[in-house]
N, C-alpha and C positions, 0 to 999 in steps of 0.2 A: 503493499499500500504505500508506504514513505518514498520508494522507489518512483512509483507512478506519478506521486506528487512532484517529486522533484524535476522528473522529465516534463511534465505538462504544465506546471504552474509557474509563471515568473516568481523571482524571488521576493519582489516588492509586494505582489499579491499574497504570496503565501504569509509573510510577516504581517500584512494588514489582517489578513484574515484570521491568524491566530490570534492577534490583540484583540479583534473585535469579539470572538468566540470565548476566549478566556476571561476577558474583562466583562463581557455582557454577561457571561454564565456565572461567573463569581458573584457579580453584583446581584443578579437575580436569586441567586441562593441565600445571600446575605439578607436580602428583603423578605425571603419567606421565613428563615431562621429568626429573624428578628419579630415578624409578625406571629410565628407559632410559639416562640419563646420570650415575650417580652421582658421578662426578668434580667435578659442578658444586658439590657441598657443600664442596669445598675452597677455592673462591673465586678459581680462577686468573682468572678472565675478568672479576672485579670492577674491575680497574684500567682495563680497555678500557669497561666499563659506566659507570663513574663519570665518563668523558669523554664518551661519546656520549649518555648519558641525559639529562643538563642541556640539550644543544642541541635534541633530540628534544621535551623538556618545554617548553621556550621557545617553540618552533615551533607545537607542538600547542596551548598556552596562548593565543598570539596568534592563531592560526587560528580556534579556538573562540570566543575573546572577540570577534573581528571579525564572526563569522557571528551570534553571539547579539546583538551591539549593532545590526547590520543589520536582523535580524528584528524586534527590539523596536521599530526605527524605524518599520517596516512595520506594526505593530500601532499604534503612535503616530498614524501618518498615517490610518489606517483610523477609529480613534476620533474623530480632528478633523474628518473627513469627515462621520461621522454627527453630531456636535455641530453642525457648520455647518448640516445638514439641520434639526435641531432647533431651532436658533436662529433661522432664516429663519421656521419656523412660529410660534415664539413671537412674534417679531417683528409679524408680521402680526395674531396674535392681540391683541396691545397697542394697535395703531393702529385697529382696527376701529370703534371707539365713535365716530370723528369722522364717519363716513359716515351716522349716524342710526340709528334703532332697527330699521328693516326690513332695511336692508343690513347693519347689524352683526349681527343674528340669521342673516342667510343665510350671511355670512363665517364665523360661529363655527360653524354647521353642517357647512360644507363642510371647514373645518380639523379639526373633530371627527372627521369620517368619515374624512378622510385619515390622521389619526394613528392612529386604531384600527386602519385597514386596513394602514397600514405596519408598525405594531407586530405585528399578527397574520401578515403576511406573512414576518417575519423569518427563520423555520427556513428557508423556501426561498430567500429574498433571501441569506442567508449563504453559498449556493453560486451565486448569481448569476441565479437564476430569479425570477420576478414572480408575481403573482396578478391575475386580472381585477378584484377587488374594489379594490385598490390602486391600478391603473392608471385606472380609471373614477373613483374618488375625486380622484386628481389632475386628471383631464380637468373634472369638475365645479368644482373649485377654479379652474381657470383660467378657465372660463366665468363664474363668480361674478364674478371681478374684471373681465373684459371687459364685463360688462352694468351696471358701475357708471359712472354719468354724475355727474361732479363739479358741485357748484353754488356754489362758490366757490374762492378762491386756496387756502384751507387744505385743503380737500377734494383739490384738484390736486396739491399737494404731498405730501399723505398717500398719494394714490392711486399718485404715482410712487415713493415710498418703498416701499410695499407691493409694487408691481410688481418692483422691484429684488430686494426679500426672496424673492419667489415664484420669480424667475429663478435666484437664488441656491440656494435649496432645491431646485429641480428639477436644477438642475447637480450639486449635492452628491449627490442621490438617483442620479443616472446615474452619476457617478464611483464611489459605492459599489458599485452593481451591477456595474460593469464591473471593478472590482478583485476583488470576490468571484469573478466568473465567470471571469478570467484568471489567477488565483492557482492554481498546481498545485503549489506547493511547491518545494524544492530541486531540481534537476535531478539525474540519476544520477551524471553526474560530480562533482558536489559531495558526494553522499553516499559515492561511492568514496574520495574525499580524506579525508572525516571518519571513515570506518571504517579506511582504512589507516593514519592517524595515530594513531588509537585502539589499534589492533593493534600499532604499534609500541611505544607507551608501556606497553601490558599485557605485551608481549613481553619488554621489557627488565626489567620488574618480576618476571617469572618466572625469568629466567636469573641474576638476582642472587644471588649465592652466600652462604649463611649455614647454619651448623651448627644454629642453633636454630629448630626448626620453627615455634615461637610468632612469632619476629620474620619468618620468611619468609612465612607466612600472613597475617601481621597487614599487612605492607606490600601484598602482593597484594591484599588485602581493601580496604585504604584507596584504592589506585590504582584499582581496579575500581568502587568507590562513586563515585569521582570521574568516571570515564568514563561511568558509567551516568547520573549526574546531566546531565552535559554532552549526552548524547543524547537525555535527556528535554526539556532545553530547546530544543534543536534541532527537535525533532518538535512540541512544542506550539506554538512561535513561528512555525512555518512557515505556519499559515494565521490571517491576522488576523480572520476572522469566524467561526472555529470553535475550540473547545475551551475549557479553562479560563481561559487568557490573552486570550481573544478581546474585541474590542469588543463592547458590548452595545446593545439597543435602549433603553436608558433615556432618552436624549434625546427619542425620539419618545413614550415614555410620558408624559416631562413635559409635553409639547404637551396631551396628554388631560388631565393632571392641572389644568394651568392654565385650560384652557377649561371644565372641570368645577366648579372652584371658585367659589363665590359672589363676586359683585363688588358 
């Protein structure tokens, strides 16, 4: 469900929707509870709430902070993998001229085809799927280097370096696709913990007694916005290749730009 939300809803709409739902729902619950239990206005429960609520708030803050930090690290790892793929291709592009004009032209063409195909493949690759165009372009790039016969020590050294870059680029691509395919977001048990702790925080803000309606609803509104923002972050960061905070195909586009610019 959360994956569908990230794919189909703009981030601003998701954030606005969560704020409206959480704030509106909590305010409605507060109005019902105050009407059903009018003695809450006297604040007799505030002494207990003042003792328990800070403990719950600390646990909630630690839990959400830990989850967001872990998910942000997951996004950074995906970004580094994509950068490694692009860096390998750029490295091969920079070394191609040592092999002579004809072989350099073939390397440039193969790299350019792969860069364009991999960038065009990105919408499918973000879910772990591939396209025949990208797979075939990668195979042609491998064959291009396999057919190079070095004529001196310099070319042999550069060929070894280029093959290492090709291997690293291919490995980074495989890791990127596997990460996108295997990432299913937080498990149901973790979502239950997040929702349970969020509900506890909202619940204590609802029962906190105050005779001034403005103060009551102001506190509930502030806590609700905080909870909605945390739910937004967890949802958006759960999928490193999808959504507003996801890694981008820019390193692959850089390969195309490098090879397309005049030298």
